[in-house]
C-alpha positions in Angstrom: -33.7 -32.7 -27.7 -31.7 -29.7 -26.7 -33.3 -27.0 -24.5 -32.2 -23.2 -25.5 -30.8 -21.3 -22.7 -33.1 -18.2 -21.5 -31.1 -14.7 -22.0 -31.6 -14.0 -18.1 -29.9 -17.4 -17.6 -27.2 -16.7 -20.0 -26.6 -13.2 -18.5 -26.6 -14.4 -15.2 -23.8 -17.3 -16.3 -21.8 -14.1 -17.9 -22.0 -12.0 -14.6 -20.6 -14.9 -13.0 -17.6 -15.5 -14.9 -16.9 -11.7 -15.0 -17.3 -11.8 -11.0 -15.3 -14.6 -11.0 -12.6 -13.1 -13.4 -12.2 -9.9 -11.3 -11.9 -11.9 -8.1 -9.0 -13.6 -9.5 -7.8 -10.5 -10.8 -7.6 -8.9 -7.5 -6.7 -12.1 -5.3 -3.8 -12.6 -7.7 -2.5 -9.2 -7.2 -2.5 -9.3 -3.5 -1.1 -13.3 -3.6 1.8 -12.2 -5.5 3.0 -9.3 -2.9 5.3 -11.7 -1.1 6.7 -12.3 -4.3 8.5 -9.1 -4.4 11.9 -9.9 -4.4 13.9 -8.7 -1.3 17.9 -8.5 -2.0 19.9 -10.3 0.6 20.7 -8.2 3.6 24.3 -7.8 4.5 22.6 -6.5 7.9 20.4 -7.7 10.6 18.4 -6.9 13.4 21.3 -8.0 15.6 23.8 -6.0 13.8 21.8 -3.0 13.9 21.3 -3.2 17.5 24.7 -3.3 18.3 25.2 -0.4 16.1 22.3 1.2 17.8 24.3 0.8 21.0 27.6 2.4 19.9 25.6 5.9 20.1 26.6 5.4 24.1 22.8 6.6 25.3 21.4 3.2 26.0 22.3 0.6 29.1 24.6 -2.2 28.1 22.4 -4.8 26.3 23.5 -8.5 25.7 21.5 -10.4 23.0 20.5 -14.0 22.7 18.1 -15.9 20.0 17.5 -13.7 16.7 14.4 -14.4 15.5 12.6 -13.3 12.1 11.2 -10.3 13.5 13.0 -9.6 16.7 16.0 -10.4 19.3 16.0 -11.5 22.6 17.5 -9.4 25.4 19.5 -12.0 28.0 21.0 -8.8 30.1 20.2 -5.5 30.7 16.4 -5.6 30.5 15.9 -4.4 33.7 18.1 -1.1 32.9 16.5 -0.5 29.4 13.0 -0.6 31.2 14.2 1.9 33.7 15.7 4.2 31.2 12.2 3.7 29.1 10.3 4.8 32.2 12.1 7.7 33.2 13.2 8.9 29.8 10.1 10.3 28.2 11.8 12.7 25.6 13.5 9.7 24.3 11.0 6.7 24.6 7.2 6.8 24.2 4.7 4.3 26.0 2.5 2.1 23.6 -1.3 2.2 24.9 -3.2 -1.0 24.8 -4.3 -0.5 21.4 -0.9 -0.5 20.0 -0.1 -3.6 22.0 -3.3 -5.7 20.7 -0.7 -7.1 17.5 1.2 -8.7 20.0 1.2 -12.2 22.4 -0.1 -11.1 25.7 -1.0 -7.5 25.0 -2.3 -7.4 28.7 0.8 -8.5 30.5 3.7 -6.5 28.2 5.3 -3.2 28.3 6.1 -1.8 25.0 8.1 1.6 24.1 9.2 3.2 21.2 12.0 5.6 20.4 10.9 9.0 19.2 13.2 8.8 16.4 12.8 7.3 12.9 14.0 4.4 12.6 12.8 3.8 16.1 13.8 0.9 18.5 10.7 -0.7 19.7 11.3 -2.6 22.9 8.7 -5.1 24.1 9.1 -6.4 28.0 7.2 -9.1 29.8 7.6 -10.0 33.6 6.5 -13.7 34.6 6.4 -14.4 37.8 9.3 -16.3 39.2 11.7 -15.5 36.0 13.9 -12.8 35.1 12.2 -9.7 32.8 12.1 -10.7 29.4 12.6 -8.1 26.7 12.5 -8.3 22.9 14.0 -6.0 20.4 13.3 -4.7 17.0 13.3 -1.7 14.5 10.4 0.3 13.0 10.9 2.6 10.0 8.8 5.1 11.7 8.9 6.5 15.4 6.1 7.1 17.4 6.1 10.8 17.9 2.5 11.8 17.0 -0.7 10.7 15.4 1.0 11.0 11.7 3.6 8.6 12.7 1.3 6.3 14.3 -0.8 6.1 10.9 2.4 5.5 9.1 3.8 2.8 11.4 0.0 1.4 10.7 0.8 1.0 6.9 4.3 -0.4 7.7 2.4 -2.9 9.9 -0.1 -3.9 7.0 3.0 -4.4 4.8 4.6 -7.1 6.9 1.2 -9.0 7.4 0.1 -8.8 4.0 3.4 -9.5 2.3 5.1 -12.1 5.0 8.1 -9.6 5.0 10.1 -8.1 7.2 11.6 -4.6 7.3 14.7 -4.2 4.6 17.8 -4.3 7.5 20.0 -2.6 4.9 17.9 0.3 4.7 17.5 0.3 7.9 21.3 0.9 8.7 21.6 3.3 6.4 18.9 5.2 8.1 20.5 4.7 11.6 23.6 6.2 10.2 21.7 9.5 9.0 20.1 9.5 12.6 23.6 9.6 14.4 25.2 12.0 12.3 24.5 15.8 12.1 26.5 16.2 8.7 24.5 13.5 7.0 20.9 14.6 5.4 18.0 13.7 7.1 15.9 11.0 5.9 13.6 12.8 3.8 11.6 11.8 0.6 13.2 13.0 -2.7 9.8 14.7 -3.6 8.5 17.4 -1.8 5.5 17.1 0.6 2.3 17.5 -1.4 0.4 20.5 -0.8 -3.6 21.0 -0.5 -3.6 22.4 -4.6 -1.1 19.7 -5.8 -3.3 16.9 -4.4 -6.6 18.5 -6.2 -4.4 18.9 -9.5 -3.4 15.0 -8.9 -7.2 14.4 -8.8 -8.3 16.4 -11.5 -5.4 15.2 -14.2 -7.0 11.8 -13.5 -10.7 12.7 -13.7 -11.5 15.9 -15.7 -9.0 17.5 -17.0 -6.6 15.4 -18.8 -7.5 13.1 -21.8 -6.4 9.8 -21.1 -9.6 9.5 -18.6 -12.4 10.3 -20.9 -10.3 7.9 -23.8 -10.3 5.1 -21.2 -14.0 5.4 -20.5 -14.7 5.8 -24.4 -12.6 2.8 -25.3 -14.7 0.6 -22.2 -17.5 1.7 -23.7 -17.3 0.8 -27.5 -16.0 -2.6 -26.4 -19.3 -3.0 -24.7 -20.8 -1.9 -27.7 -19.2 -4.2 -29.9 -18.5 -7.6 -28.0 -21.2 -7.5 -24.9 -24.8 -8.3 -25.5 -26.2 -7.8 -22.2 -28.9 -5.4 -22.2 -27.7 -4.0 -18.5 -26.7 -0.8 -20.2 -29.7 -0.2 -22.2 -29.9 -0.8 -26.5 -29.1 1.1 -29.0 -26.9 4.4 -28.6 -28.2 4.3 -25.1 -25.7 1.7 -24.3 -22.7 3.4 -24.9 -24.2 6.4 -23.2 -24.9 4.5 -20.2 -21.9 2.4 -20.2 -19.7 5.8 -20.5 -21.6 7.2 -17.7 -21.0 4.7 -15.1 -17.2 3.9 -16.1 -16.9 7.7 -15.5 -18.5 8.1 -12.5 -16.7 5.1 -10.8 -13.4 6.8 -11.8 -14.4 10.0 -10.2 -15.4 8.3 -7.0 -12.4 6.1 -7.0 -9.9 8.7 -7.3 -12.1 11.1 -5.2 -11.9 8.4 -2.5 -8.4 8.1 -2.9 -7.4 11.5 -3.0 -9.1 12.3 0.4 -7.7 9.1 2.1 -4.1 9.8 0.9 -4.4 13.3 2.1 -5.8 12.2 5.5 -3.4 9.8 6.0 -0.3 12.0 4.6 0.2 9.7 1.9 2.0 10.5 -1.2 0.8 8.5 -4.3 2.6 10.0 -6.7 4.1 7.4 -8.9 7.8 6.3 -8.6 9.0 4.5 -11.9 11.4 1.1 -11.0 14.3 2.6 -12.8 15.1 -0.9 -14.1 15.8 -1.9 -17.9 13.7 -5.2 -17.4 10.3 -5.2 -18.9 9.1 -7.9 -16.9 10.7 -6.3 -13.3 9.2 -2.9 -14.4 5.4 -4.4 -15.1 6.2 -6.2 -11.7 7.1 -2.8 -9.9 4.0 -0.9 -11.4 1.5 -3.7 -10.8 2.5 -4.1 -7.0 2.6 -0.4 -6.8 -1.4 -0.7 -6.6 -0.7 -2.0 -3.1 2.8 -1.2 -1.9 3.7 2.6 -1.0 7.5 3.1 -1.0 9.0 5.5 1.5 12.3 6.5 2.6 12.1 4.3 6.0 10.8 1.7 3.9 7.7 -0.2 2.1 4.0 0.4 3.8 0.7 -0.8 2.2 -0.7 2.0 0.1 -4.0 2.6 2.7 -5.5 5.4 0.6 -5.7 3.0 -2.8 -7.3 0.1 -0.6 -9.8 2.5 0.8 -10.8 3.9 -2.7 -11.3 0.6 -4.1 -13.5 -0.9 -1.1 -15.5 2.4 -0.9 -16.1 3.2 -4.7 -17.2 -0.5 -5.4 -19.8 -0.5 -2.3 -21.2 3.0 -3.6 -21.3 2.0 -7.4 -23.1 -1.4 -6.4 -25.9 0.7 -4.5 -26.5 3.3 -7.0 -25.2 1.5 -10.4 -25.3 4.4 -12.4 -26.3 4.2 -16.0 -27.7 0.6 -15.8 -30.9 0.1 -16.7 -30.9 -3.5 -15.8 -31.9 -4.6 -12.1 -28.8 -6.8 -12.4 -25.7 -5.4 -11.9 -22.1 -6.4 -11.2 -21.8 -6.5 -7.4 -19.0 -4.9 -5.2 -16.9 -7.5 -5.7 -16.1 -7.3 -9.2 -16.5 -3.5 -9.5 -13.6 -3.8 -7.0 -11.7 -6.1 -9.3 -12.3 -3.1 -12.0 -11.1 -0.7 -9.4 -7.8 -2.7 -8.7 -7.2 -3.0 -12.6 -8.2 0.8 -13.1 -5.2 2.0 -11.0 -3.2 -1.1 -12.2 -3.4 0.4 -15.4 -2.6 3.6 -14.7 0.7 2.5 -12.9 1.5 0.7 -16.4 1.0 3.9 -18.2 3.2 5.7 -15.9 5.8 3.5 -15.9 6.2 3.0 -19.8 4.4 6.3 -21.1 8.4 7.4 -21.6 9.1 4.6 -23.8 6.0 4.7 -25.7 6.5 8.5 -26.3 10.2 7.7 -27.5 9.0 5.1 -29.9 6.3 7.1 -31.4 8.4 10.6 -31.8 11.7 9.0 -32.8 10.9 5.5 -34.4 7.3 5.9 -36.1 7.1 9.7 -36.7 10.6 10.1 -38.2 9.9 7.4 -40.5 
């Protein structure tokens, strides 16, 4: 004789499945970050360093082994160290907190050029051995707190995607920094003002139709396909789910806007300009976590902060839910990832859909 499963057990089972699905979605997107294809670089760290030396303002350096992240210097380390110590207009010394990402952080000295791209020199003196020096380039310099925050996104991108800087782009930016006749490295889009950031937030939440339509659609889907009592019964189920969905949208994009303003991130969507549907979709999904800048790719810290913080806030207050049971922060984070990814997909394919409707369907 089969035992009938209780409604509470059934609800718990459904919730567990939803949590697993959200976790798989979030982790799947993060795991696929290393899969972003990088073209084979014509330039290397060594060749870019050799090009940098042609400017003639640094001591002669002889290079040894090139590793994926740096090049060892076998001659000229002492001379470059003295240049770094004496020329404070060109070089900035890293404090201990910025050396913690390196091996032996307390026994090394590291300096960054106050330019973008920025040569990063790491010195280590071992008793009885010649001074050791390793060099590489960062996309961002070290002039001020803003550039250090930008470098944090660059560093996070390397750690999360297991990818290094694009040396071809680095060479192009080095060329620009060398020539006064070449335009400086600037984003193609003008920097966002506070009013523009506010407009972007309201467009994603209050003043456009899609945010309301998305919440209404998901609420109708719950009404039709879910029997969970967490949203109440009758017409209240639709209203409660709509309130919860829209509240999460407000918290997510409100946090995103604030964090982006603090970190000087420009989260306006940049289309892929590809004609391949798969590559366009991949670009849109990866833009959830990756921020393209003229200096290279960084991690979109504002998006991650928005996803994490909104999931915690909604998990604590769970607006619109009448039942004590609620999804949990992990599942809510998955919904946050889905929301931002869906918005990027919409922005990527919106011109095509408009063309399809206007020129193909309505013309008929």
